[in-house]
Each structure stands twice: as structure tokens, then as C-alpha cells.
N, C-alpha and C positions, 0 to 999 in steps of 0.2 A: 607167378612168386616159387620160388622153391621152401617150401615147410618146413620152418626148424623151430626150435622151441622159442627161442627168442621172439618169432614173429607173433607165435600162437598164446605168447601171451601178451603181450602188447596189443592183438588184437582181440584178447578174451576179459583182459580188463576195461580197454574202451567198451565193450558193448555192456559187459556188467555195471563201466557206468553210466552209459546209456537209458539203462533200465534202470536203474535204480535211481535216477535223475528224472526219467520220466514221471514215474510214478510217485516218486516222493514229490517232483517240486512244479514240474510241468501241465502236470493233467489236471491242475486245482487252478491253473491260471488262465483262463476264462477273455479272448481277446475279438470282438463281434461276434459273441454267440458261439467260437470255434474255437479248439484249443490245438497246438503242432504235437507233435510228435517225432520223439528226436530218433526213433527206435528204425524206421525204415528210411531215417536222412544216413547214421549210423552203418545199418547196414549193406545201403549203396556205395557207403565213401570206401567202406573196407574190397567191395565188390570193384569198382571201378579201376582202386589200387593195387587189388589180390588177381582179379582173374576170376573165371566163373565155380572154380572148382571152392575155389577159398570164400568167395561169395555169399556160394550153398553153404558151407561151415557153418560161415557166421551168420548167414538166417538160421538157421538152423538150432545154433546153440542160443543165439538171440529170443528168440523164439519160444526154447524152453525156455528159459530162463524168465521172462514175462510174465507166463502158464504157471511157474513155478511162485514167485512173486506175487501174483492178482490170484490164486489160486481159481484158475480156472480150470476147465479140461484142457488137459495135454493132448499138445497135437495140431490144434489147433492154427496158432500162431505161426508153431514153427513148421505146416508146411508148407504156410502163403509165407512168410518170411523165405524160408528155401527155394522159395519160385523164384521170389525177387533179386535175391541175389543169383541164383544163378544167372537169370535175364540181364540184369544189369552188368555181372561180370563178362558174359558172352558177348554184350555189346561193347567195354571196351573191347575184349581182344578182336572184334571184328571192325572197327572203328579206331580214326584218328580221335586221342582224347585230347588233345594237349589246347582246345580253347578255353578263355579264362572263364565264359558263362553256361558253361555247360552245366557244371555242377547244379545250375538252378533249374533245366531240364529235368535232370537226373533229378532231381530231390521230390521235383512237383510229379512226375513219374510212376515213381516209386510210390509214393503218397496214394494216387489217385489208385494206382494197384493195390496195393493194400487192402485199400480201405472195400473196395470191390469184391476181393477174391477174401476178404476177411467175413464179409456181409453175407455172400455166398457160399461159404464155408458153415457157418454159426444157420444160417438158411435150410442149409441140408443135413445138420445137424437138429433137429427140427427144436433149436433153441426160441420157447417165446419171446418174443420180438414187435412192437409197432415198428408201422416202414409211414410215416410221415413226408412233404417235403421238407420240413423241419432236416430232414439226416442230411438231405442232397447239399441242403444249406451249409449245414456245418462239415459235411468234408469237401467242401469247397474253400474256404474259408482255412482250415485245415490241412488245405493243399496249397494255396498262399502264403500263410505263415509257414510253412515248411521250405517254399521257396523264399522265400525271406531269409530263414534262416540256412539255408544252403551255402552261402559260400564261406562265413567262418565257420563253418563245420566243419565242414570237405579239407576247407587248409587246416585243420587241424585236425583230423583225421592224416591227411598227406606226412603232418610233422612228424607226428607218431612211428609212422608205417615208414618213409622214405628213408629213414636211417640203414632197417634192416634191408630195404631191396636195395638198395646201394653196396653195403654186406654182401648178397647175394648173388650181384654182377662180378664182385669183385673175385669172390671165391670162382666161379664161373669161370673167371679169366686166367685166374692163376692155375687150373687145373687144365688148361692146352686149350681148349674148348674156344674158337673161334663167334667173332659172334655171326649172332643169323639175321640171316637177309634174306628179300625176299616177301611176298604179299603175307600177311603177319596168318589168316585161316594156314598155309601152307611151313610153317615153321617148324622144326623141328623134323620134318618127314624128310629122309637120305631116300635119297633114288637111286 
């Protein structure tokens, strides 16, 4: 994705809305002892449709807004979500992401990685917390809830981001650049 002002504004509003909705409503709804987490889904969806650099930027921004909204120490969520966004974006750049059920697996994997990595970061920062088997149950239930929410949320993000992506493709064609061909990992390399 070629970053332009409209793309940055759309993804930024989407991420701020996801954080505010998560903090104000979704975090209070417990299902089977776990809660859904919209933030890794929003970051993963932005990365899947925007690529690795856009995913890393979206992850950093969402983590920063989350830390500021919850009054937590700055940087923990940003660090973890930056890695999640970059990883999902890189996966999208190297693989064919056209399968209709891929958002379920991506959302579940992004949630699991986010939960485990954020737990490791808070442990390394020395924050006192008790660990029990209930934490693993809550992580598993949260991962399953995010997998259930993945299809509608990825469809919503695609609907918001796709017009900007189409505009980028049209602008590239107007400038006279031919459509890139070849393996995905080698696109853009002129030899």
C-alpha cells in the first residue's frame, strides 16, 4: 500500500474506534470466562490488507492509544502490537491471502501471539501478577471469541481500506508503471 493521507486517516480512525470500543464496551462482556479483544484483530486486518510496514505502524499506533486510554506504562502494548502487525503484514506479502476463511486463522494466531508476548513483556518489566491455569483458559476463550468475530471485522476493515487501495492502483497505472509480475517476494526489484 502506498501511504497517502486518506489511507492514514482511515486506518487511524479505525484503530482509535477499535480501542475505544474495546475499552468502553467489549472488555466488560465476559463469555465463558473470557473476553474478546478487538485490537489485535484490527491491527491484523490492517496489516493483512496494507502490508508489513503499514501493519507495524498500525500496531504501534493502536498500542500507544491503548496504553494512553488505560493509563498503563507506555510502550508495552506498542512493542507487542508492532510485532504482530509486522508479522501479519509480512505473511500477507509472502503468501496468497485470497482464501475466504483466512481471517479466522489470522485473528486466532494474532490474538495468541499478542497475549503470550504481552504476558512476557509485563513479566520482564517486573509487574507483580499471579499466574494460574485460569489465565490459560481465559486466553484460549479470548482466542476463540476473536476467531468468531474475525470474519465480520475483517470484512469491515476491507470495506474501509479497499477504496484507498484501489485508488493507489489507479494512480500507479496513470503514472505509466506496468503492473508488477513475478514472485511476491521479488516484486519491485529491477535487475
